[in-house]
C-alpha angles and dihedrals in degrees: 000000000000131000118241100231096180120071125234136193126231127198120226090253093052093047092052090049091053092046091050091050091050091053090044093056094051100037101038106020099038096022091218097137108095130177093265092055125078124200103230108146093176092062096041119115090227108040109194139123130223112219138162124263129200133195114257113242115274095004145072092243121121124217138175110279101224093159091060091047091051091048089054090052093052096047119109089212093058098101105350140036116268112237096219112167124204127194141181088264093045102033128185114262117207119220116189093206091060093062100044110104088000139149113210135193124206107237097206108062146031093030094170094051107014117205116239124210139187114228103238099177142350114231104212089175092061130071133174087268091060119112113278116236094235121067091225089080132038098211141006088250092056091046091058094041094050098039102034103016088237124153120201121224093199118043092174099066119111124249130245129234107208142184128211114257107249120268091181103104099167102086094160091085116068114254093240091058130066123225092279094053094254120141115254118227113263125214123226122268087245094056094046091051091048091048092049096050099043116090089210089069093049135083108235119185134183112237092220091062096050135077119219114235118227093233112081121230093246092056093040089057091052090049090057089059092055099089093052092043094049092046092049089045089050092050090051094050092047090053089049090050091052090045091053093045092049090049090051099044100035100027093233115140131349118315094212127028128218116268090242093049114129125188113233107251113246115215110226127216134152090242093056090049093051090050092049091051091050 
C-alpha cells in the first residue's frame, strides 16, 4: 500500500461513477449488501471508495481507470444475464481470448441469484458432441436439450472447465483451519488426484450458453480479498489512533510520526501467538 502524495481533482460525474463502482463491488460481486444494510457513504464512519487503477502507457505511473469503470456500466452482464440468442443462421463463434482470465455466468438457470464461475481451462479436445460423464446422457448436447430444452447453434465449440467464484470472504483464518482454529480433515493425495482428473468431479460448461462478466477473473480474485484487507486496515488504524491518544494524554511516545516512518513487520505464527498468550 502506498500513499498518494500528489493531489487530484474529480468532477461530480467522475465521483458518482467511482461511488457506483464501489457499491457494485460490495453489493453484486461480494454480495455483502443485505436488506438491513443501506449504502450511504456520506454518513459512514469510514468514508472511502475502492476503485481500479491502471498503468499509464510507457511508464510505471498508476492512474484511475475510468475507461474500465465506464465499460462495466455499459455491460449487459453487469447486474443481469444477457438474453443473447443464437441460431443456425446466426451461430455462436468461439474466441479463445474472450475466455482467458474470464468469469462466466450460465444463462439458463438461477436467474434470481446467478452462479459465477472462473474459467479454469479450455478443453479444445472436447465439444458438445463429446461423451457426457454420466451414463444418463450420451453427449453434452443431449444433456442440455433434455434438461433445459436448449439447442446449440455450434457443435464444434470447445468446452470450459470452471471453478466456483469464492464465497469465503474471511481470509484472515488459514484455509486448513475452521473459524474456531480447528484443523480440517484432509483427503489423501490419491483421492485428490483422482478427483482432479475425473470429468465427473468437474463443472463443464458450454461457452454458447454462458455470458462473460465484465470483471476479469484476476480482478475478481482481488475483490474477494477486500473485506479481509479493509478489516485489517481498520484494526491498524484503530491501533494507531489509540497510540496517538495515549501519547497525547499520558505523554508516552511521539504524538506524530515522521512521514517516512515505517512499522517493523511482525511475522505471525500460531506458536508465537501461544507464547505471547502464556
